[in-house]
N, CA and C atoms as a LAMMPS dump frame, in Angstrom:
ITEM: TIMESTEP
0
ITEM: NUMBER OF ATOMS
630
ITEM: BOX BOUNDS ff ff ff
-5.0000000000000000e+02 5.0000000000000000e+02
-5.0000000000000000e+02 5.0000000000000000e+02
-5.0000000000000000e+02 5.0000000000000000e+02
ITEM: ATOMS id mol type element x y z
1 1 1 N -12.564 -12.813 -18.161
2 1 2 C -12.469 -11.356 -18.186
3 1 3 C -11.171 -10.908 -17.549
4 2 1 N -10.393 -10.121 -18.2
5 2 2 C -9.112 -9.675 -17.655
6 2 3 C -9.188 -8.207 -17.302
7 3 1 N -8.207 -7.752 -16.531
8 3 2 C -8.167 -6.34 -16.151
9 3 3 C -7.952 -5.439 -17.354
10 4 1 N -7.428 -6.011 -18.463
11 4 2 C -7.213 -5.218 -19.654
12 4 3 C -8.51 -5.009 -20.434
13 5 1 N -9.535 -5.851 -20.198
14 5 2 C -10.772 -5.79 -20.956
15 5 3 C -11.797 -4.864 -20.331
16 6 1 N -11.644 -4.535 -19.057
17 6 2 C -12.607 -3.688 -18.369
18 6 3 C -11.863 -2.77 -17.405
19 7 1 N -12.363 -1.557 -17.287
20 7 2 C -11.727 -0.6 -16.372
21 7 3 C -12.257 -0.858 -14.965
22 8 1 N -11.373 -1.248 -14.08
23 8 2 C -11.754 -1.573 -12.705
24 8 3 C -11.696 -0.298 -11.861
25 9 1 N -12.771 0.037 -11.132
26 9 2 C -12.778 1.256 -10.314
27 9 3 C -11.637 1.278 -9.3
28 10 1 N -11.139 2.468 -9.025
29 10 2 C -10.052 2.606 -8.063
30 10 3 C -10.458 2.1 -6.682
31 11 1 N -11.743 2.327 -6.321
32 11 2 C -12.208 1.881 -5.004
33 11 3 C -12.094 0.365 -4.873
34 12 1 N -12.39 -0.332 -5.963
35 12 2 C -12.258 -1.8 -5.96
36 12 3 C -10.804 -2.198 -5.8
37 13 1 N -9.925 -1.567 -6.556
38 13 2 C -8.498 -1.902 -6.491
39 13 3 C -7.937 -1.654 -5.096
40 14 1 N -8.421 -0.611 -4.416
41 14 2 C -7.928 -0.311 -3.078
42 14 3 C -8.402 -1.337 -2.055
43 15 1 N -9.523 -2.018 -2.368
44 15 2 C -10.016 -3.039 -1.43
45 15 3 C -9.326 -4.386 -1.613
46 16 1 N -8.669 -4.602 -2.736
47 16 2 C -8.063 -5.911 -2.993
48 16 3 C -7.063 -6.335 -1.911
49 17 1 N -6.185 -5.442 -1.422
50 17 2 C -5.273 -5.869 -0.339
51 17 3 C -6.01 -6.291 0.932
52 18 1 N -7.198 -5.652 1.2
53 18 2 C -7.985 -6.048 2.366
54 18 3 C -8.512 -7.466 2.185
55 19 1 N -9.006 -7.752 0.975
56 19 2 C -9.492 -9.107 0.698
57 19 3 C -8.353 -10.124 0.835
58 20 1 N -7.201 -9.775 0.273
59 20 2 C -6.057 -10.697 0.326
60 20 3 C -5.676 -10.997 1.772
61 21 1 N -5.591 -9.981 2.594
62 21 2 C -5.166 -10.163 3.99
63 21 3 C -6.157 -11.058 4.737
64 22 1 N -7.467 -10.81 4.515
65 22 2 C -8.469 -11.595 5.227
66 22 3 C -8.487 -13.047 4.747
67 23 1 N -8.385 -13.244 3.428
68 23 2 C -8.379 -14.601 2.883
69 23 3 C -7.134 -15.357 3.348
70 24 1 N -6.011 -14.65 3.445
71 24 2 C -4.776 -15.273 3.925
72 24 3 C -4.935 -15.731 5.377
73 25 1 N -5.646 -14.944 6.185
74 25 2 C -5.919 -15.325 7.572
75 25 3 C -6.8 -16.57 7.623
76 26 1 N -7.811 -16.624 6.735
77 26 2 C -8.668 -17.803 6.666
78 26 3 C -7.861 -19.041 6.289
79 27 1 N -6.994 -18.882 5.3
80 27 2 C -6.181 -20.01 4.847
81 27 3 C -5.288 -20.53 5.976
82 28 1 N -4.677 -19.606 6.706
83 28 2 C -3.804 -19.999 7.819
84 28 3 C -4.576 -20.631 8.976
85 29 1 N -5.912 -20.432 8.982
86 29 2 C -6.77 -21.032 10.01
87 29 3 C -7.425 -22.314 9.5
88 30 1 N -6.94 -22.784 8.34
89 30 2 C -7.42 -24.04 7.745
90 30 3 C -8.892 -23.988 7.322
91 31 1 N -9.378 -22.79 6.983
92 31 2 C -10.734 -22.649 6.433
93 31 3 C -10.676 -22.954 4.941
94 32 1 N -11.596 -23.813 4.473
95 32 2 C -11.544 -24.24 3.072
96 32 3 C -12.436 -23.419 2.155
97 33 1 N -13.57 -22.929 2.679
98 33 2 C -14.432 -22.115 1.837
99 33 3 C -15.083 -21.028 2.677
100 34 1 N -15.515 -19.968 1.978
101 34 2 C -16.082 -18.812 2.67
102 34 3 C -17.177 -18.202 1.797
103 35 1 N -18.227 -17.711 2.407
104 35 2 C -19.322 -17.079 1.668
105 35 3 C -19.104 -15.57 1.638
106 36 1 N -19.817 -14.905 0.734
107 36 2 C -19.719 -13.447 0.659
108 36 3 C -20.255 -12.823 1.952
109 37 1 N -21.231 -13.491 2.596
110 37 2 C -21.76 -12.992 3.873
111 37 3 C -20.679 -13.031 4.947
112 38 1 N -19.916 -14.129 4.988
113 38 2 C -18.838 -14.249 5.969
114 38 3 C -17.728 -13.246 5.68
115 39 1 N -17.413 -13.041 4.402
116 39 2 C -16.425 -12.026 4.038
117 39 3 C -16.916 -10.648 4.48
118 40 1 N -18.208 -10.396 4.26
119 40 2 C -18.791 -9.111 4.632
120 40 3 C -18.687 -8.858 6.131
121 41 1 N -19.028 -9.892 6.921
122 41 2 C -18.98 -9.747 8.378
123 41 3 C -17.548 -9.573 8.873
124 42 1 N -16.606 -10.273 8.242
125 42 2 C -15.219 -10.181 8.683
126 42 3 C -14.551 -8.874 8.303
127 43 1 N -14.957 -8.314 7.155
128 43 2 C -14.294 -7.112 6.631
129 43 3 C -15.103 -5.837 6.875
130 44 1 N -16.368 -6.005 7.322
131 44 2 C -17.261 -4.862 7.494
132 44 3 C -17.448 -4.118 6.159
133 45 1 N -17.578 -4.891 5.093
134 45 2 C -17.867 -4.366 3.762
135 45 3 C -19.148 -5.037 3.281
136 46 1 N -20.075 -4.27 2.726
137 46 2 C -21.345 -4.819 2.262
138 46 3 C -21.131 -5.983 1.295
139 47 1 N -21.882 -7.073 1.478
140 47 2 C -21.681 -8.268 0.657
141 47 3 C -21.929 -7.988 -0.827
142 48 1 N -22.851 -7.086 -1.136
143 48 2 C -23.109 -6.739 -2.54
144 48 3 C -21.885 -6.067 -3.152
145 49 1 N -21.186 -5.256 -2.344
146 49 2 C -19.964 -4.606 -2.823
147 49 3 C -18.881 -5.647 -3.098
148 50 1 N -18.765 -6.622 -2.209
149 50 2 C -17.763 -7.678 -2.395
150 50 3 C -18.054 -8.467 -3.668
151 51 1 N -19.326 -8.848 -3.86
152 51 2 C -19.677 -9.618 -5.069
153 51 3 C -19.417 -8.79 -6.326
154 52 1 N -19.725 -7.506 -6.276
155 52 2 C -19.476 -6.635 -7.43
156 52 3 C -17.972 -6.494 -7.695
157 53 1 N -17.197 -6.331 -6.632
158 53 2 C -15.732 -6.249 -6.794
159 53 3 C -15.204 -7.512 -7.451
160 54 1 N -15.632 -8.657 -6.942
161 54 2 C -15.14 -9.925 -7.463
162 54 3 C -15.582 -10.157 -8.908
163 55 1 N -16.764 -9.615 -9.277
164 55 2 C -17.299 -9.861 -10.617
165 55 3 C -16.419 -9.25 -11.707
166 56 1 N -15.621 -8.247 -11.368
167 56 2 C -14.729 -7.639 -12.36
168 56 3 C -13.657 -8.62 -12.827
169 57 1 N -13.445 -9.677 -12.047
170 57 2 C -12.371 -10.629 -12.354
171 57 3 C -12.9 -11.98 -12.83
172 58 1 N -14.197 -12.027 -13.151
173 58 2 C -14.769 -13.271 -13.648
174 58 3 C -15.398 -14.078 -12.524
175 59 1 N -15.544 -15.383 -12.752
176 59 2 C -16.195 -16.264 -11.809
177 59 3 C -15.183 -16.737 -10.748
178 60 1 N -15.199 -16.08 -9.595
179 60 2 C -14.28 -16.473 -8.52
180 60 3 C -14.922 -17.442 -7.542
181 61 1 N -16.256 -17.546 -7.598
182 61 2 C -16.956 -18.446 -6.701
183 61 3 C -18.12 -19.132 -7.395
184 62 1 N -18.838 -19.968 -6.643
185 62 2 C -19.999 -20.695 -7.185
186 62 3 C -21.213 -20.411 -6.314
187 63 1 N -22.342 -20.162 -6.989
188 63 2 C -23.576 -19.901 -6.261
189 63 3 C -23.935 -21.116 -5.41
190 64 1 N -24.248 -20.881 -4.157
191 64 2 C -24.606 -21.971 -3.261
192 64 3 C -23.417 -22.607 -2.576
193 65 1 N -22.232 -22.32 -3.064
194 65 2 C -21.005 -22.882 -2.459
195 65 3 C -20.183 -21.802 -1.785
196 66 1 N -20.094 -20.659 -2.43
197 66 2 C -19.239 -19.596 -1.924
198 66 3 C -17.914 -19.58 -2.67
199 67 1 N -16.852 -19.309 -1.935
200 67 2 C -15.529 -19.151 -2.544
201 67 3 C -14.549 -20.142 -1.919
202 68 1 N -13.784 -20.799 -2.759
203 68 2 C -12.72 -21.671 -2.292
204 68 3 C -11.567 -20.793 -1.796
205 69 1 N -11.191 -20.951 -0.541
206 69 2 C -10.199 -20.073 0.075
207 69 3 C -8.834 -20.177 -0.6
208 70 1 N -8.413 -21.399 -0.89
209 70 2 C -7.113 -21.588 -1.543
210 70 3 C -7.091 -20.956 -2.923
211 71 1 N -8.203 -21.115 -3.671
212 71 2 C -8.294 -20.5 -4.994
213 71 3 C -8.225 -18.978 -4.887
214 72 1 N -9.006 -18.404 -3.954
215 72 2 C -8.993 -16.951 -3.771
216 72 3 C -7.608 -16.44 -3.402
217 73 1 N -6.945 -17.168 -2.489
218 73 2 C -5.618 -16.748 -2.053
219 73 3 C -4.652 -16.7 -3.223
220 74 1 N -4.648 -17.746 -4.048
221 74 2 C -3.758 -17.765 -5.212
222 74 3 C -4.114 -16.681 -6.21
223 75 1 N -5.423 -16.425 -6.362
224 75 2 C -5.863 -15.356 -7.27
225 75 3 C -5.334 -14.002 -6.804
226 76 1 N -5.519 -13.702 -5.513
227 76 2 C -5.071 -12.393 -5.003
228 76 3 C -3.56 -12.28 -5.01
229 77 1 N -2.868 -13.384 -4.741
230 77 2 C -1.403 -13.35 -4.812
231 77 3 C -0.948 -12.958 -6.209
232 78 1 N -1.581 -13.56 -7.223
233 78 2 C -1.209 -13.261 -8.607
234 78 3 C -1.579 -11.828 -8.977
235 79 1 N -2.811 -11.445 -8.619
236 79 2 C -3.312 -10.117 -8.973
237 79 3 C -2.493 -9.011 -8.321
238 80 1 N -2.155 -9.218 -7.05
239 80 2 C -1.399 -8.211 -6.3
240 80 3 C 0.11 -8.435 -6.381
241 81 1 N 0.516 -9.457 -7.159
242 81 2 C 1.926 -9.801 -7.321
243 81 3 C 2.596 -10.03 -5.969
244 82 1 N 1.89 -10.786 -5.118
245 82 2 C 2.4 -11.038 -3.778
246 82 3 C 3.536 -12.052 -3.759
247 83 1 N 3.865 -12.612 -4.919
248 83 2 C 5.031 -13.498 -4.974
249 83 3 C 6.314 -12.696 -5.222
250 84 1 N 6.155 -11.398 -5.421
251 84 2 C 7.319 -10.529 -5.653
252 84 3 C 7.475 -9.593 -4.451
253 85 1 N 8.69 -9.325 -4.068
254 85 2 C 8.944 -8.388 -2.97
255 85 3 C 9.048 -6.979 -3.54
256 86 1 N 8.224 -6.083 -3.021
257 86 2 C 8.274 -4.681 -3.425
258 86 3 C 9.179 -3.923 -2.465
259 87 1 N 10.204 -3.294 -3.017
260 87 2 C 11.152 -2.553 -2.187
261 87 3 C 10.681 -1.102 -2.038
262 88 1 N 10.671 -0.668 -0.786
263 88 2 C 10.123 0.648 -0.445
264 88 3 C 11.191 1.482 0.256
265 89 1 N 11.194 2.777 -0.034
266 89 2 C 12.103 3.702 0.658
267 89 3 C 11.296 4.78 1.369
268 90 1 N 11.792 5.201 2.516
269 90 2 C 11.212 6.325 3.258
270 90 3 C 12.105 7.536 3.037
271 91 1 N 11.489 8.669 2.721
272 91 2 C 12.238 9.926 2.662
273 91 3 C 11.689 10.843 3.735
274 92 1 N 12.544 11.19 4.68
275 92 2 C 12.143 12.01 5.811
276 92 3 C 12.02 11.16 7.066
277 93 1 N 13.079 11.13 7.868
278 93 2 C 13.1 10.239 9.034
279 93 3 C 12.921 11.042 10.311
280 94 1 N 11.756 11.724 10.406
281 94 2 C 11.368 12.36 11.656
282 94 3 C 10.617 11.355 12.504
283 95 1 N 9.695 11.838 13.324
284 95 2 C 8.954 10.93 14.199
285 95 3 C 8.111 9.929 13.404
286 96 1 N 7.376 10.432 12.401
287 96 2 C 6.523 9.542 11.608
288 96 3 C 7.36 8.588 10.761
289 97 1 N 8.382 9.106 10.102
290 97 2 C 9.235 8.262 9.286
291 97 3 C 9.908 7.168 10.098
292 98 1 N 10.364 7.53 11.285
293 98 2 C 11.007 6.544 12.169
294 98 3 C 10.015 5.453 12.571
295 99 1 N 8.78 5.865 12.887
296 99 2 C 7.75 4.886 13.267
297 99 3 C 7.455 3.936 12.116
298 100 1 N 7.404 4.448 10.894
299 100 2 C 7.12 3.601 9.74
300 100 3 C 8.262 2.635 9.458
301 101 1 N 9.493 3.101 9.629
302 101 2 C 10.643 2.208 9.427
303 101 3 C 10.606 1.082 10.465
304 102 1 N 10.28 1.424 11.71
305 102 2 C 10.201 0.408 12.757
306 102 3 C 9.089 -0.589 12.488
307 103 1 N 7.975 -0.101 11.968
308 103 2 C 6.839 -0.982 11.64
309 103 3 C 7.2 -1.902 10.486
310 104 1 N 7.729 -1.325 9.425
311 104 2 C 8.232 -2.039 8.241
312 104 3 C 7.306 -3.157 7.769
313 105 1 N 6.004 -2.844 7.699
314 105 2 C 5.025 -3.756 7.103
315 105 3 C 5.107 -5.158 7.7
316 106 1 N 5.097 -5.234 9.013
317 106 2 C 5.261 -6.529 9.676
318 106 3 C 4.142 -7.505 9.343
319 107 1 N 2.994 -6.998 8.8
320 107 2 C 1.9 -7.903 8.453
321 107 3 C 2.043 -8.456 7.053
322 108 1 N 3.035 -8.011 6.313
323 108 2 C 3.174 -8.468 4.932
324 108 3 C 4.642 -8.579 4.586
325 109 1 N 5.115 -9.828 4.37
326 109 2 C 6.535 -10.024 4.114
327 109 3 C 6.893 -9.823 2.646
328 110 1 N 5.926 -9.339 1.845
329 110 2 C 6.2 -9.066 0.431
330 110 3 C 6.415 -7.591 0.158
331 111 1 N 6.371 -6.772 1.19
332 111 2 C 6.709 -5.355 1.081
333 111 3 C 7.761 -5.062 2.142
334 112 1 N 8.872 -4.492 1.74
335 112 2 C 9.943 -4.227 2.687
336 112 3 C 10.483 -2.81 2.497
337 113 1 N 10.603 -2.095 3.606
338 113 2 C 11.345 -0.834 3.568
339 113 3 C 12.818 -1.205 3.582
340 114 1 N 13.487 -0.934 2.483
341 114 2 C 14.884 -1.33 2.351
342 114 3 C 15.847 -0.158 2.455
343 115 1 N 15.309 1.071 2.483
344 115 2 C 16.193 2.242 2.579
345 115 3 C 15.435 3.403 3.21
346 116 1 N 16.178 4.283 3.866
347 116 2 C 15.605 5.493 4.443
348 116 3 C 16.567 6.642 4.175
349 117 1 N 16.014 7.801 3.877
350 117 2 C 16.829 8.957 3.498
351 117 3 C 16.436 10.195 4.278
352 118 1 N 17.416 11.046 4.524
353 118 2 C 17.158 12.316 5.183
354 118 3 C 18.263 13.285 4.786
355 119 1 N 18.035 14.576 5.082
356 119 2 C 19.046 15.601 4.796
357 119 3 C 19.703 16.108 6.074
358 120 1 N 19.164 15.691 7.222
359 120 2 C 19.678 16.179 8.497
360 120 3 C 20.896 15.372 8.938
361 121 1 N 21.94 16.092 9.327
362 121 2 C 23.165 15.416 9.78
363 121 3 C 22.934 14.615 11.055
364 122 1 N 21.906 14.995 11.821
365 122 2 C 21.612 14.268 13.06
366 122 3 C 20.907 12.943 12.778
367 123 1 N 20.359 12.793 11.581
368 123 2 C 19.666 11.554 11.214
369 123 3 C 20.511 10.644 10.34
370 124 1 N 21.33 11.245 9.465
371 124 2 C 22.14 10.46 8.532
372 124 3 C 23.125 9.577 9.299
373 125 1 N 23.143 8.308 8.962
374 125 2 C 24.033 7.364 9.633
375 125 3 C 23.409 6.667 10.819
376 126 1 N 22.247 7.167 11.267
377 126 2 C 21.552 6.546 12.396
378 126 3 C 20.922 5.226 11.933
379 127 1 N 20.937 4.219 12.799
380 127 2 C 20.341 2.932 12.476
381 127 3 C 18.99 2.805 13.154
382 128 1 N 17.983 2.483 12.346
383 128 2 C 16.624 2.278 12.854
384 128 3 C 16.231 0.852 12.482
385 129 1 N 16.09 0.002 13.48
386 129 2 C 15.862 -1.408 13.172
387 129 3 C 17.072 -1.952 12.44
388 130 1 N 16.846 -2.418 11.213
389 130 2 C 17.944 -2.927 10.398
390 130 3 C 18.332 -1.95 9.279
391 131 1 N 17.742 -0.739 9.313
392 131 2 C 17.959 0.231 8.25
393 131 3 C 18.876 1.351 8.729
394 132 1 N 19.892 1.644 7.935
395 132 2 C 20.752 2.809 8.211
396 132 3 C 20.291 3.985 7.349
397 133 1 N 20.064 5.116 7.987
398 133 2 C 19.575 6.291 7.27
399 133 3 C 20.671 6.842 6.357
400 134 1 N 20.33 6.981 5.08
401 134 2 C 21.276 7.451 4.067
402 134 3 C 21.109 8.934 3.802
403 135 1 N 22.163 9.533 3.298
404 135 2 C 22.123 10.943 2.889
405 135 3 C 21.294 11.059 1.612
406 136 1 N 20.393 12.022 1.586
407 136 2 C 19.548 12.22 0.416
408 136 3 C 20.373 12.512 -0.837
409 137 1 N 21.597 12.945 -0.651
410 137 2 C 22.475 13.196 -1.808
411 137 3 C 22.704 11.929 -2.616
412 138 1 N 22.606 10.78 -1.937
413 138 2 C 22.887 9.5 -2.591
414 138 3 C 21.63 8.792 -3.082
415 139 1 N 20.487 9.494 -3.061
416 139 2 C 19.206 8.871 -3.36
417 139 3 C 19.185 8.155 -4.712
418 140 1 N 19.515 8.885 -5.784
419 140 2 C 19.433 8.318 -7.122
420 140 3 C 20.338 7.094 -7.285
421 141 1 N 21.522 7.196 -6.724
422 141 2 C 22.488 6.095 -6.83
423 141 3 C 21.965 4.838 -6.139
424 142 1 N 21.408 5.001 -4.941
425 142 2 C 20.924 3.856 -4.171
426 142 3 C 19.674 3.253 -4.813
427 143 1 N 18.804 4.101 -5.35
428 143 2 C 17.611 3.605 -6.056
429 143 3 C 18.025 2.724 -7.225
430 144 1 N 18.997 3.192 -7.988
431 144 2 C 19.455 2.43 -9.153
432 144 3 C 20.097 1.105 -8.734
433 145 1 N 20.86 1.131 -7.653
434 145 2 C 21.57 -0.064 -7.204
435 145 3 C 20.653 -1.109 -6.579
436 146 1 N 19.596 -0.659 -5.904
437 146 2 C 18.772 -1.585 -5.118
438 146 3 C 17.416 -1.886 -5.743
439 147 1 N 16.997 -1.128 -6.733
440 147 2 C 15.716 -1.409 -7.388
441 147 3 C 14.501 -1.009 -6.574
442 148 1 N 14.588 0.096 -5.861
443 148 2 C 13.449 0.594 -5.084
444 148 3 C 12.314 0.967 -6.042
445 149 1 N 11.084 0.579 -5.675
446 149 2 C 9.923 0.773 -6.554
447 149 3 C 8.925 1.79 -6.025
448 150 1 N 8.894 1.951 -4.708
449 150 2 C 7.908 2.829 -4.079
450 150 3 C 8.6 3.703 -3.05
451 151 1 N 8.141 4.953 -2.942
452 151 2 C 8.695 5.869 -1.95
453 151 3 C 7.566 6.38 -1.055
454 152 1 N 7.841 6.425 0.25
455 152 2 C 6.934 7.042 1.212
456 152 3 C 7.52 8.391 1.596
457 153 1 N 6.734 9.455 1.404
458 153 2 C 7.202 10.806 1.729
459 153 3 C 6.681 11.23 3.086
460 154 1 N 7.596 11.503 4.008
461 154 2 C 7.239 12.048 5.325
462 154 3 C 8.109 13.272 5.597
463 155 1 N 8.191 14.126 4.584
464 155 2 C 9.024 15.329 4.667
465 155 3 C 8.124 16.525 4.944
466 156 1 N 8.708 17.683 5.332
467 156 2 C 7.885 18.895 5.486
468 156 3 C 7.207 19.26 4.174
469 157 1 N 5.985 19.782 4.285
470 157 2 C 5.222 20.124 3.091
471 157 3 C 5.937 21.097 2.161
472 158 1 N 6.736 21.983 2.729
473 158 2 C 7.407 23.005 1.929
474 158 3 C 8.37 22.424 0.895
475 159 1 N 8.886 21.23 1.16
476 159 2 C 9.858 20.632 0.233
477 159 3 C 9.291 19.414 -0.492
478 160 1 N 8.015 19.095 -0.232
479 160 2 C 7.437 17.863 -0.757
480 160 3 C 7.482 17.787 -2.277
481 161 1 N 7.123 18.876 -2.956
482 161 2 C 7.091 18.839 -4.423
483 161 3 C 8.496 18.677 -5.007
484 162 1 N 9.466 19.384 -4.416
485 162 2 C 10.848 19.246 -4.907
486 162 3 C 11.345 17.818 -4.74
487 163 1 N 11.027 17.211 -3.598
488 163 2 C 11.447 15.826 -3.361
489 163 3 C 10.732 14.89 -4.334
490 164 1 N 9.449 15.14 -4.547
491 164 2 C 8.68 14.314 -5.485
492 164 3 C 9.263 14.402 -6.9
493 165 1 N 9.739 15.58 -7.275
494 165 2 C 10.353 15.735 -8.594
495 165 3 C 11.582 14.844 -8.723
496 166 1 N 12.393 14.795 -7.679
497 166 2 C 13.568 13.916 -7.698
498 166 3 C 13.164 12.452 -7.761
499 167 1 N 12.119 12.124 -7.006
500 167 2 C 11.644 10.742 -6.97
501 167 3 C 11.199 10.284 -8.355
502 168 1 N 10.414 11.114 -9.028
503 168 2 C 9.901 10.717 -10.34
504 168 3 C 11.006 10.694 -11.396
505 169 1 N 11.983 11.574 -11.275
506 169 2 C 13.105 11.562 -12.217
507 169 3 C 13.945 10.291 -12.051
508 170 1 N 13.893 9.697 -10.854
509 170 2 C 14.593 8.433 -10.602
510 170 3 C 13.773 7.24 -11.076
511 171 1 N 12.649 7.537 -11.766
512 171 2 C 11.781 6.51 -12.363
513 171 3 C 11.031 5.668 -11.338
514 172 1 N 10.792 6.265 -10.163
515 172 2 C 9.907 5.632 -9.175
516 172 3 C 8.47 5.865 -9.634
517 173 1 N 7.65 4.815 -9.613
518 173 2 C 6.299 4.913 -10.158
519 173 3 C 5.202 4.954 -9.098
520 174 1 N 5.593 4.878 -7.81
521 174 2 C 4.594 4.915 -6.747
522 174 3 C 5.046 5.758 -5.578
523 175 1 N 4.191 6.669 -5.133
524 175 2 C 4.498 7.539 -3.991
525 175 3 C 3.344 7.489 -3.002
526 176 1 N 3.65 7.192 -1.742
527 176 2 C 2.681 7.296 -0.655
528 176 3 C 2.999 8.596 0.076
529 177 1 N 2.122 9.57 -0.043
530 177 2 C 2.412 10.926 0.398
531 177 3 C 1.746 11.236 1.728
532 178 1 N 2.544 11.362 2.784
533 178 2 C 2.036 11.714 4.103
534 178 3 C 2.098 13.222 4.351
535 179 1 N 2.522 14.002 3.382
536 179 2 C 2.588 15.446 3.557
537 179 3 C 1.233 16.056 3.219
538 180 1 N 0.974 17.297 3.672
539 180 2 C -0.313 17.932 3.349
540 180 3 C -0.389 18.462 1.919
541 181 1 N 0.715 18.408 1.183
542 181 2 C 0.752 18.95 -0.176
543 181 3 C 0.145 17.979 -1.179
544 182 1 N -0.559 18.509 -2.169
545 182 2 C -1.055 17.719 -3.29
546 182 3 C -0.003 17.796 -4.395
547 183 1 N 0.606 16.663 -4.68
548 183 2 C 1.772 16.627 -5.558
549 183 3 C 1.38 16.58 -7.027
550 184 1 N 2.187 17.233 -7.849
551 184 2 C 2.052 17.151 -9.297
552 184 3 C 3.113 16.201 -9.812
553 185 1 N 2.682 15.151 -10.503
554 185 2 C 3.622 14.125 -10.971
555 185 3 C 3.312 13.807 -12.44
556 186 1 N 4.274 13.248 -13.155
557 186 2 C 4.035 12.886 -14.559
558 186 3 C 3.027 11.756 -14.691
559 187 1 N 2.466 11.636 -15.895
560 187 2 C 1.596 10.503 -16.185
561 187 3 C 2.344 9.195 -15.966
562 188 1 N 1.642 8.226 -15.423
563 188 2 C 2.277 6.934 -15.171
564 188 3 C 2.826 6.784 -13.771
565 189 1 N 2.844 7.884 -13.003
566 189 2 C 3.258 7.832 -11.604
567 189 3 C 2.002 7.898 -10.736
568 190 1 N 1.893 6.986 -9.803
569 190 2 C 0.698 6.907 -8.953
570 190 3 C 1.015 7.458 -7.567
571 191 1 N 0.147 8.333 -7.094
572 191 2 C 0.319 8.95 -5.777
573 191 3 C -0.921 8.669 -4.932
574 192 1 N -0.711 8.166 -3.722
575 192 2 C -1.786 8.048 -2.746
576 192 3 C -1.487 9.046 -1.629
577 193 1 N -2.461 9.914 -1.356
578 193 2 C -2.305 10.941 -0.33
579 193 3 C -2.891 10.454 0.989
580 194 1 N -2.097 10.507 2.04
581 194 2 C -2.559 10.118 3.374
582 194 3 C -2.494 11.349 4.273
583 195 1 N -3.658 11.954 4.508
584 195 2 C -3.736 13.124 5.386
585 195 3 C -4.391 12.684 6.69
586 196 1 N -3.596 12.489 7.732
587 196 2 C -4.119 11.959 8.99
588 196 3 C -5.155 12.885 9.608
589 197 1 N -4.983 14.206 9.428
590 197 2 C -5.951 15.163 9.962
591 197 3 C -7.302 15.009 9.294
592 198 1 N -7.31 14.873 7.976
593 198 2 C -8.564 14.703 7.234
594 198 3 C -9.218 13.376 7.593
595 199 1 N -8.406 12.307 7.713
596 199 2 C -8.961 11 8.065
597 199 3 C -9.605 11.033 9.442
598 200 1 N -8.954 11.709 10.394
599 200 2 C -9.511 11.808 11.746
600 200 3 C -10.793 12.635 11.738
601 201 1 N -10.783 13.741 10.995
602 201 2 C -11.971 14.584 10.885
603 201 3 C -13.141 13.807 10.287
604 202 1 N -12.853 13.004 9.262
605 202 2 C -13.877 12.19 8.626
606 202 3 C -14.437 11.167 9.618
607 203 1 N -13.55 10.527 10.387
608 203 2 C -13.986 9.551 11.385
609 203 3 C -14.916 10.195 12.402
610 204 1 N -14.542 11.372 12.91
611 204 2 C -15.356 12.068 13.913
612 204 3 C -16.715 12.433 13.333
613 205 1 N -16.736 12.859 12.055
614 205 2 C -17.998 13.201 11.395
615 205 3 C -18.931 11.997 11.366
616 206 1 N -18.387 10.82 10.946
617 206 2 C -19.221 9.632 10.858
618 206 3 C -19.678 9.16 12.235
619 207 1 N -18.828 9.334 13.254
620 207 2 C -19.217 8.97 14.613
621 207 3 C -20.41 9.798 15.077
622 208 1 N -20.426 11.069 14.683
623 208 2 C -21.466 11.969 15.158
624 208 3 C -22.757 11.857 14.344
625 209 1 N -22.64 11.389 13.096
626 209 2 C -23.806 11.443 12.207
627 209 3 C -24.347 10.088 11.768
628 210 1 N -23.722 8.988 12.236
629 210 2 C -24.221 7.67 11.82
630 210 3 C -24.324 6.761 13.053
């Protein structure tokens, strides 16, 4: 069964990186096989959900045996294209943008922030880690030269849509949006909205009610 033959729910696709990270940890700890119960306990995800997620991709394990860790790792690497480096750019180098550049996906060496952009003269030319902040005027040129595939937006909400328009015109197909604005983008462009206020509110709700 391939991903082209069945529509995989977005919730399942969003969990795949979690599975990959956990299986990679098992592999590095010399664990050879793992059960759905052990995956459930390690990830705090219901084992039935894990089995259902895995079922979209065919037979990944054997009843009574569980899952071969090396096989799972190679599967997730292929599925998530972890053998390819995804180049990421940050637009908006304020406090949050600076923190993200410094973090630079230290848990995953297949995603790299390779560029950062801003419009402020106090930020342009500043070096953060190994990244020099570029003038937003040069955005399209640098994207074309370096092959950036994903953009993280940490700009003020008032300019978020205008910046997103430039991003999509530069043929970027993925945007991680940290602004409070809900962006309108063309078909084929994927946007994930990260609203820290909403996430915190949701966490507090579950703490109080569960």
